[in-house]
Every structure is written in structure tokens, then in C-alpha cells.
N, CA, C and O atoms as a GROMACS GRO file, in nm:
protein
  412
    1MET      N    1  20.812   5.145  10.368
    1MET     CA    2  20.760   5.260  10.438
    1MET      C    3  20.796   5.381  10.334
    1MET      O    4  20.900   5.382  10.268
    2ALA      N    5  20.707   5.473  10.328
    2ALA     CA    6  20.711   5.588  10.216
    2ALA      C    7  20.813   5.702  10.291
    2ALA      O    8  20.805   5.728  10.411
    3SER      N    9  20.889   5.752  10.218
    3SER     CA   10  20.968   5.858  10.255
    3SER      C   11  20.868   5.984  10.301
    3SER      O   12  20.754   5.999  10.255
    4ALA      N   13  20.921   6.060  10.387
    4ALA     CA   14  20.848   6.183  10.454
    4ALA      C   15  20.860   6.294  10.327
    4ALA      O   16  20.956   6.312  10.251
    5SER      N   17  20.746   6.354  10.330
    5SER     CA   18  20.758   6.477  10.220
    5SER      C   19  20.839   6.592  10.270
    5SER      O   20  20.874   6.604  10.388
    6ARG      N   21  20.863   6.667  10.182
    6ARG     CA   22  20.951   6.775  10.208
    6ARG      C   23  20.899   6.868  10.316
    6ARG      O   24  20.977   6.913  10.400
    7PRO      N   25  20.764   6.899  10.317
    7PRO     CA   26  20.720   6.984  10.440
    7PRO      C   27  20.724   6.907  10.572
    7PRO      O   28  20.732   6.972  10.676
    8MET      N   29  20.719   6.780  10.576
    8MET     CA   30  20.719   6.697  10.693
    8MET      C   31  20.864   6.697  10.724
    8MET      O   32  20.893   6.704  10.844
    9VAL      N   33  20.962   6.691  10.634
    9VAL     CA   34  21.112   6.690  10.662
    9VAL      C   35  21.145   6.810  10.731
    9VAL      O   36  21.212   6.803  10.834
   10ARG      N   37  21.103   6.933  10.681
   10ARG     CA   38  21.136   7.068  10.742
   10ARG      C   39  21.078   7.081  10.869
   10ARG      O   40  21.143   7.134  10.959
   11LEU      N   41  20.953   7.036  10.889
   11LEU     CA   42  20.884   7.050  11.025
   11LEU      C   43  20.970   6.966  11.121
   11LEU      O   44  20.999   7.017  11.229
   12GLU      N   45  21.014   6.842  11.091
   12GLU     CA   46  21.079   6.777  11.198
   12GLU      C   47  21.221   6.833  11.211
   12GLU      O   48  21.274   6.821  11.322
   13ARG      N   49  21.288   6.892  11.117
   13ARG     CA   50  21.415   6.957  11.133
   13ARG      C   51  21.387   7.083  11.222
   13ARG      O   52  21.472   7.113  11.307
   14SER      N   53  21.283   7.153  11.210
   14SER     CA   54  21.262   7.272  11.294
   14SER      C   55  21.210   7.254  11.420
   14SER      O   56  21.221   7.345  11.502
   15LEU      N   57  21.142   7.123  11.456
   15LEU     CA   58  21.112   7.094  11.596
   15LEU      C   59  21.203   7.010  11.653
   15LEU      O   60  21.176   6.972  11.767
   16THR      N   61  21.316   6.965  11.597
   16THR     CA   62  21.428   6.894  11.669
   16THR      C   63  21.550   6.981  11.663
   16THR      O   64  21.571   7.069  11.747
   17ARG      N   65  21.625   6.957  11.565
   17ARG     CA   66  21.751   7.029  11.545
   17ARG      C   67  21.761   7.175  11.560
   17ARG      O   68  21.846   7.226  11.633
   18GLU      N   69  21.680   7.240  11.497
   18GLU     CA   70  21.681   7.384  11.526
   18GLU      C   71  21.622   7.441  11.657
   18GLU      O   72  21.621   7.563  11.678
   19ASN      N   73  21.576   7.360  11.736
   19ASN     CA   74  21.540   7.387  11.866
   19ASN      C   75  21.592   7.274  11.972
   19ASN      O   76  21.521   7.210  12.049
   20LEU      N   77  21.716   7.267  11.957
   20LEU     CA   78  21.783   7.169  12.058
   20LEU      C   79  21.809   7.229  12.186
   20LEU      O   80  21.833   7.152  12.279
   21TRP      N   81  21.810   7.354  12.208
   21TRP     CA   82  21.806   7.394  12.326
   21TRP      C   83  21.686   7.378  12.415
   21TRP      O   84  21.697   7.393  12.536
   22LEU      N   85  21.566   7.347  12.354
   22LEU     CA   86  21.458   7.294  12.436
   22LEU      C   87  21.479   7.152  12.501
   22LEU      O   88  21.446   7.123  12.616
   23TYR      N   89  21.532   7.077  12.419
   23TYR     CA   90  21.558   6.947  12.464
   23TYR      C   91  21.670   6.939  12.562
   23TYR      O   92  21.671   6.853  12.650
   24ILE      N   93  21.768   7.033  12.548
   24ILE     CA   94  21.877   7.031  12.644
   24ILE      C   95  21.832   7.066  12.781
   24ILE      O   96  21.859   6.999  12.880
   25LEU      N   97  21.745   7.203  12.782
   25LEU     CA   98  21.683   7.232  12.907
   25LEU      C   99  21.608   7.136  12.968
   25LEU      O  100  21.611   7.120  13.090
   26SER      N  101  21.529   7.060  12.884
   26SER     CA  102  21.427   6.969  12.932
   26SER      C  103  21.507   6.850  13.009
   26SER      O  104  21.458   6.793  13.107
   27ILE      N  105  21.612   6.823  12.964
   27ILE     CA  106  21.691   6.709  13.010
   27ILE      C  107  21.751   6.771  13.145
   27ILE      O  108  21.729   6.711  13.250
   28LEU      N  109  21.815   6.872  13.144
   28LEU     CA  110  21.876   6.942  13.244
   28LEU      C  111  21.784   6.978  13.365
   28LEU      O  112  21.827   6.996  13.479
   29SER      N  113  21.660   6.986  13.329
   29SER     CA  114  21.563   7.004  13.435
   29SER      C  115  21.533   6.893  13.520
   29SER      O  116  21.471   6.910  13.625
   30ARG      N  117  21.574   6.778  13.482
   30ARG     CA  118  21.559   6.651  13.562
   30ARG      C  119  21.681   6.621  13.642
   30ARG      O  120  21.667   6.564  13.750
   31LYS      N  121  21.809   6.657  13.594
   31LYS     CA  122  21.936   6.630  13.665
   31LYS      C  123  22.048   6.694  13.586
   31LYS      O  124  22.048   6.718  13.466
   32ARG      N  125  22.157   6.723  13.687
   32ARG     CA  126  22.288   6.768  13.618
   32ARG      C  127  22.332   6.653  13.528
   32ARG      O  128  22.303   6.536  13.552
   33MET      N  129  22.417   6.702  13.407
   33MET     CA  130  22.478   6.597  13.335
   33MET      C  131  22.599   6.643  13.250
   33MET      O  132  22.618   6.763  13.232
   34HIS      N  133  22.681   6.550  13.199
   34HIS     CA  134  22.777   6.610  13.119
   34HIS      C  135  22.745   6.610  12.984
   34HIS      O  136  22.645   6.546  12.952
   35GLY      N  137  22.815   6.675  12.887
   35GLY     CA  138  22.756   6.680  12.750
   35GLY      C  139  22.746   6.555  12.684
   35GLY      O  140  22.647   6.542  12.612
   36TYR      N  141  22.826   6.461  12.690
   36TYR     CA  142  22.802   6.336  12.618
   36TYR      C  143  22.673   6.264  12.682
   36TYR      O  144  22.597   6.206  12.605
   37ALA      N  145  22.647   6.265  12.814
   37ALA     CA  146  22.540   6.221  12.852
   37ALA      C  147  22.413   6.293  12.803
   37ALA      O  148  22.310   6.230  12.781
   38ILE      N  149  22.422   6.400  12.789
   38ILE     CA  150  22.299   6.477  12.739
   38ILE      C  151  22.272   6.431  12.585
   38ILE      O  152  22.156   6.431  12.545
   39ASN      N  153  22.373   6.394  12.502
   39ASN     CA  154  22.341   6.359  12.371
   39ASN      C  155  22.286   6.227  12.384
   39ASN      O  156  22.184   6.209  12.317
   40GLU      N  157  22.327   6.123  12.458
   40GLU     CA  158  22.278   6.006  12.473
   40GLU      C  159  22.144   6.007  12.522
   40GLU      O  160  22.068   5.922  12.476
   41GLU      N  161  22.095   6.096  12.615
   41GLU     CA  162  21.975   6.122  12.672
   41GLU      C  163  21.862   6.171  12.563
   41GLU      O  164  21.743   6.143  12.575
   42ILE      N  165  21.917   6.250  12.455
   42ILE     CA  166  21.834   6.298  12.370
   42ILE      C  167  21.786   6.180  12.272
   42ILE      O  168  21.674   6.171  12.222
   43VAL      N  169  21.891   6.096  12.254
   43VAL     CA  170  21.838   5.982  12.163
   43VAL      C  171  21.761   5.887  12.241
   43VAL      O  172  21.681   5.817  12.180
   44LYS      N  173  21.772   5.874  12.363
   44LYS     CA  174  21.706   5.784  12.446
   44LYS      C  175  21.554   5.823  12.473
   44LYS      O  176  21.462   5.741  12.474
   45ARG      N  177  21.539   5.972  12.497
   45ARG     CA  178  21.398   6.001  12.521
   45ARG      C  179  21.332   6.065  12.396
   45ARG      O  180  21.209   6.056  12.391
   46PHE      N  181  21.391   6.123  12.302
   46PHE     CA  182  21.342   6.173  12.198
   46PHE      C  183  21.351   6.114  12.069
   46PHE      O  184  21.285   6.150  11.972
   47GLY      N  185  21.448   6.006  12.070
   47GLY     CA  186  21.452   5.930  11.948
   47GLY      C  187  21.506   5.988  11.822
   47GLY      O  188  21.471   5.951  11.710
   48TRP      N  189  21.603   6.092  11.849
   48TRP     CA  190  21.670   6.157  11.728
   48TRP      C  191  21.808   6.195  11.782
   48TRP      O  192  21.818   6.228  11.900
   49LYS      N  193  21.906   6.192  11.709
   49LYS     CA  194  22.050   6.217  11.728
   49LYS      C  195  22.105   6.341  11.687
   49LYS      O  196  22.132   6.350  11.567
   50PRO      N  197  22.130   6.445  11.766
   50PRO     CA  198  22.205   6.557  11.708
   50PRO      C  199  22.351   6.540  11.670
   50PRO      O  200  22.418   6.442  11.705
   51GLY      N  201  22.390   6.623  11.610
   51GLY     CA  202  22.538   6.612  11.568
   51GLY      C  203  22.637   6.606  11.714
   51GLY      O  204  22.603   6.639  11.827
   52LEU      N  205  22.747   6.561  11.675
   52LEU     CA  206  22.843   6.537  11.791
   52LEU      C  207  22.888   6.662  11.874
   52LEU      O  208  22.908   6.663  11.995
   53ILE      N  209  22.900   6.771  11.785
   53ILE     CA  210  22.954   6.897  11.833
   53ILE      C  211  22.836   6.991  11.852
   53ILE      O  212  22.850   7.081  11.934
   54THR      N  213  22.736   6.982  11.794
   54THR     CA  214  22.614   7.087  11.801
   54THR      C  215  22.577   7.108  11.943
   54THR      O  216  22.582   7.220  11.991
   55PRO      N  217  22.536   6.998  12.018
   55PRO     CA  218  22.492   7.040  12.155
   55PRO      C  219  22.574   7.115  12.232
   55PRO      O  220  22.529   7.194  12.316
   56TYR      N  221  22.707   7.096  12.209
   56TYR     CA  222  22.804   7.181  12.283
   56TYR      C  223  22.798   7.321  12.252
   56TYR      O  224  22.796   7.402  12.344
   57VAL      N  225  22.793   7.361  12.116
   57VAL     CA  226  22.765   7.492  12.092
   57VAL      C  227  22.646   7.549  12.123
   57VAL      O  228  22.641   7.672  12.127
   58VAL      N  229  22.531   7.471  12.151
   58VAL     CA  230  22.395   7.525  12.206
   58VAL      C  231  22.426   7.541  12.354
   58VAL      O  232  22.380   7.638  12.414
   59MET      N  233  22.493   7.459  12.409
   59MET     CA  234  22.515   7.485  12.563
   59MET      C  235  22.597   7.590  12.604
   59MET      O  236  22.582   7.648  12.712
   60TYR      N  237  22.702   7.622  12.503
   60TYR     CA  238  22.781   7.744  12.523
   60TYR      C  239  22.686   7.864  12.512
   60TYR      O  240  22.696   7.955  12.594
   61LYS      N  241  22.601   7.867  12.421
   61LYS     CA  242  22.501   7.976  12.414
   61LYS      C  243  22.412   7.977  12.518
   61LYS      O  244  22.380   8.086  12.568
   62LEU      N  245  22.364   7.871  12.562
   62LEU     CA  246  22.262   7.866  12.682
   62LEU      C  247  22.349   7.920  12.798
   62LEU      O  248  22.291   7.997  12.875
   63GLU      N  249  22.475   7.892  12.821
   63GLU     CA  250  22.534   7.944  12.950
   63GLU      C  251  22.556   8.085  12.927
   63GLU      O  252  22.540   8.159  13.024
   64GLU      N  253  22.590   8.136  12.811
   64GLU     CA  254  22.598   8.273  12.788
   64GLU      C  255  22.492   8.366  12.817
   64GLU      O  256  22.507   8.482  12.856
   65ASP      N  257  22.365   8.294  12.791
   65ASP     CA  258  22.239   8.359  12.828
   65ASP      C  259  22.179   8.328  12.968
   65ASP      O  260  22.064   8.356  13.003
   66LYS      N  261  22.276   8.263  13.045
   66LYS     CA  262  22.244   8.238  13.197
   66LYS      C  263  22.136   8.136  13.202
   66LYS      O  264  22.069   8.135  13.305
   67LEU      N  265  22.111   8.056  13.114
   67LEU     CA  266  22.000   7.956  13.118
   67LEU      C  267  22.050   7.814  13.176
   67LEU      O  268  21.973   7.732  13.226
   68ILE      N  269  22.182   7.798  13.162
   68ILE     CA  270  22.239   7.689  13.225
   68ILE      C  271  22.379   7.733  13.296
   68ILE      O  272  22.422   7.844  13.264
   69LYS      N  273  22.441   7.670  13.372
   69LYS     CA  274  22.563   7.688  13.426
   69LYS      C  275  22.647   7.553  13.421
   69LYS      O  276  22.599   7.440  13.419
   70SER      N  277  22.761   7.583  13.420
   70SER     CA  278  22.865   7.457  13.417
   70SER      C  279  22.957   7.458  13.526
   70SER      O  280  22.985   7.564  13.580
   71ARG      N  281  23.010   7.346  13.564
   71ARG     CA  282  23.120   7.340  13.664
   71ARG      C  283  23.211   7.220  13.629
   71ARG      O  284  23.164   7.115  13.586
   72SER      N  285  23.326   7.239  13.647
   72SER     CA  286  23.435   7.119  13.617
   72SER      C  287  23.404   7.015  13.746
   72SER      O  288  23.385   7.052  13.862
   73HIS      N  289  23.404   6.886  13.700
   73HIS     CA  290  23.389   6.785  13.790
   73HIS      C  291  23.499   6.671  13.741
   73HIS      O  292  23.463   6.578  13.670
   74GLY      N  293  23.608   6.682  13.776
   74GLY     CA  294  23.720   6.607  13.733
   74GLY      C  295  23.751   6.648  13.608
   74GLY      O  296  23.775   6.768  13.588
   75ARG      N  297  23.753   6.557  13.506
   75ARG     CA  298  23.789   6.581  13.369
   75ARG      C  299  23.670   6.600  13.286
   75ARG      O  300  23.669   6.604  13.163
   76ARG      N  301  23.567   6.612  13.369
   76ARG     CA  302  23.426   6.638  13.283
   76ARG      C  303  23.379   6.773  13.331
   76ARG      O  304  23.420   6.823  13.435
   77VAL      N  305  23.293   6.828  13.252
   77VAL     CA  306  23.204   6.959  13.287
   77VAL      C  307  23.058   6.911  13.301
   77VAL      O  308  22.993   6.858  13.211
   78LEU      N  309  23.021   6.933  13.409
   78LEU     CA  310  22.886   6.909  13.438
   78LEU      C  311  22.800   7.038  13.415
   78LEU      O  312  22.845   7.150  13.438
   79TYR      N  313  22.659   7.012  13.364
   79TYR     CA  314  22.589   7.133  13.333
   79TYR      C  315  22.471   7.111  13.401
   79TYR      O  316  22.435   6.996  13.426
   80GLU      N  317  22.398   7.216  13.440
   80GLU     CA  318  22.286   7.214  13.506
   80GLU      C  319  22.193   7.350  13.477
   80GLU      O  320  22.249   7.456  13.448
   81ILE      N  321  22.067   7.343  13.487
   81ILE     CA  322  21.980   7.437  13.441
   81ILE      C  323  21.968   7.535  13.556
   81ILE      O  324  21.972   7.496  13.673
   82THR      N  325  21.953   7.662  13.522
   82THR     CA  326  21.936   7.778  13.636
   82THR      C  327  21.790   7.804  13.634
   82THR      O  328  21.709   7.763  13.551
   83PRO      N  329  21.766   7.889  13.751
   83PRO     CA  330  21.621   7.933  13.759
   83PRO      C  331  21.569   8.016  13.626
   83PRO      O  332  21.451   8.014  13.590
   84VAL      N  333  21.658   8.082  13.565
   84VAL     CA  334  21.631   8.158  13.454
   84VAL      C  335  21.589   8.053  13.339
   84VAL      O  336  21.494   8.070  13.263
   85GLY      N  337  21.671   7.950  13.338
   85GLY     CA  338  21.648   7.846  13.232
   85GLY      C  339  21.519   7.777  13.256
   85GLY      O  340  21.441   7.751  13.164
   86LYS      N  341  21.497   7.748  13.385
   86LYS     CA  342  21.356   7.678  13.420
   86LYS      C  343  21.247   7.770  13.376
   86LYS      O  344  21.148   7.721  13.322
   87ASN      N  345  21.258   7.892  13.392
   87ASN     CA  346  21.141   7.981  13.360
   87ASN      C  347  21.120   7.988  13.205
   87ASN      O  348  21.011   7.997  13.146
   88GLU      N  349  21.235   7.982  13.155
   88GLU     CA  350  21.219   7.985  12.987
   88GLU      C  351  21.176   7.865  12.922
   88GLU      O  352  21.114   7.860  12.816
   89LEU      N  353  21.219   7.754  13.002
   89LEU     CA  354  21.165   7.604  12.952
   89LEU      C  355  21.016   7.620  12.958
   89LEU      O  356  20.939   7.594  12.865
   90LYS      N  357  20.982   7.668  13.080
   90LYS     CA  358  20.828   7.674  13.116
   90LYS      C  359  20.760   7.760  13.019
   90LYS      O  360  20.649   7.716  12.985
   91ALA      N  361  20.798   7.874  12.962
   91ALA     CA  362  20.741   7.961  12.882
   91ALA      C  363  20.735   7.902  12.756
   91ALA      O  364  20.633   7.922  12.690
   92ALA      N  365  20.835   7.824  12.701
   92ALA     CA  366  20.850   7.770  12.586
   92ALA      C  367  20.738   7.648  12.589
   92ALA      O  368  20.672   7.639  12.486
   93LYS      N  369  20.714   7.573  12.671
   93LYS     CA  370  20.618   7.469  12.700
   93LYS      C  371  20.483   7.526  12.669
   93LYS      O  372  20.410   7.472  12.586
   94VAL      N  373  20.450   7.631  12.732
   94VAL     CA  374  20.318   7.708  12.743
   94VAL      C  375  20.298   7.738  12.592
   94VAL      O  376  20.194   7.712  12.533
   95TYR      N  377  20.418   7.801  12.531
   95TYR     CA  378  20.389   7.859  12.392
   95TYR      C  379  20.357   7.729  12.289
   95TYR      O  380  20.268   7.738  12.204
   96ILE      N  381  20.429   7.624  12.303
   96ILE     CA  382  20.416   7.511  12.209
   96ILE      C  383  20.281   7.452  12.230
   96ILE      O  384  20.216   7.413  12.132
   97THR      N  385  20.233   7.442  12.358
   97THR     CA  386  20.097   7.377  12.401
   97THR      C  387  19.996   7.470  12.334
   97THR      O  388  19.903   7.418  12.273
   98ASP      N  389  20.005   7.610  12.340
   98ASP     CA  390  19.901   7.690  12.295
   98ASP      C  391  19.902   7.696  12.145
   98ASP      O  392  19.796   7.708  12.083
   99ILE      N  393  20.019   7.689  12.084
   99ILE     CA  394  20.022   7.699  11.936
   99ILE      C  395  19.960   7.562  11.888
   99ILE      O  396  19.888   7.565  11.788
  100SER      N  397  19.983   7.442  11.951
  100SER     CA  398  19.939   7.321  11.904
  100SER      C  399  19.787   7.314  11.904
  100SER      O  400  19.729   7.257  11.811
  101LYS      N  401  19.721   7.369  12.004
  101LYS     CA  402  19.585   7.370  12.012
  101LYS      C  403  19.516   7.447  11.905
  101LYS      O  404  19.400   7.425  11.870
  102LYS      N  405  19.603   7.548  11.851
  102LYS     CA  406  19.536   7.631  11.734
  102LYS      C  407  19.535   7.569  11.604
  102LYS      O  408  19.461   7.614  11.517
  103LEU      N  409  19.621   7.456  11.580
  103LEU     CA  410  19.632   7.395  11.474
  103LEU      C  411  19.528   7.323  11.436
  103LEU      O  412  19.533   7.259  11.331
   0.00000   0.00000   0.00000
């Protein structure tokens, strides 16, 4: 199998790693999860693996922006999407759908 061209590599990176927040919100829109499970779900549902620490950095920023909230559950922290996060995810999906129709 031929390797991907540089433009395709950049496109893949921008649609995955650079927009990790979309994947996290999408996963949390279905159920509450802890960080490690979110990483596993990204691999399972979307077929790519983010760095080990990167999702936690993104989740910290999402919580700071009130798109998700966390709560301690024993030794683990559970994350869940907020109503603000649901609205942001919905807006992002509409934007992506609209832009893809114009390509």
C-alpha cells in the first residue's frame, strides 16, 4: 500500500489530533466515562490513537470552557458533557456537514 501524500497526512492530522475535542464531546454525548476509557473509545470508534496525555489536556480545557464537567468517583474521575457542550457539538456537526457539501 502506498504511503499517504503530505497533503493527506496534514488533512488527517487536522481532522483528528487537532480536533480531539470533537471526538471527546461525541463520546461523552453517549455516556459518562473516565479518561482512560475515552482514549480506548477513540481507538475503537474512530480508528486512531491520541497520545496518552493529550486527551487529558483537552479535557481540562473543555472543562474550563464549561463544555464538560468532572466528578470524582472513587480513585477515578468521571467526565460528562454539559448542555453547553452538547450545543457546541451540534454546531460543530452542522458546520462540518455544511463544509463537506461544498467540497
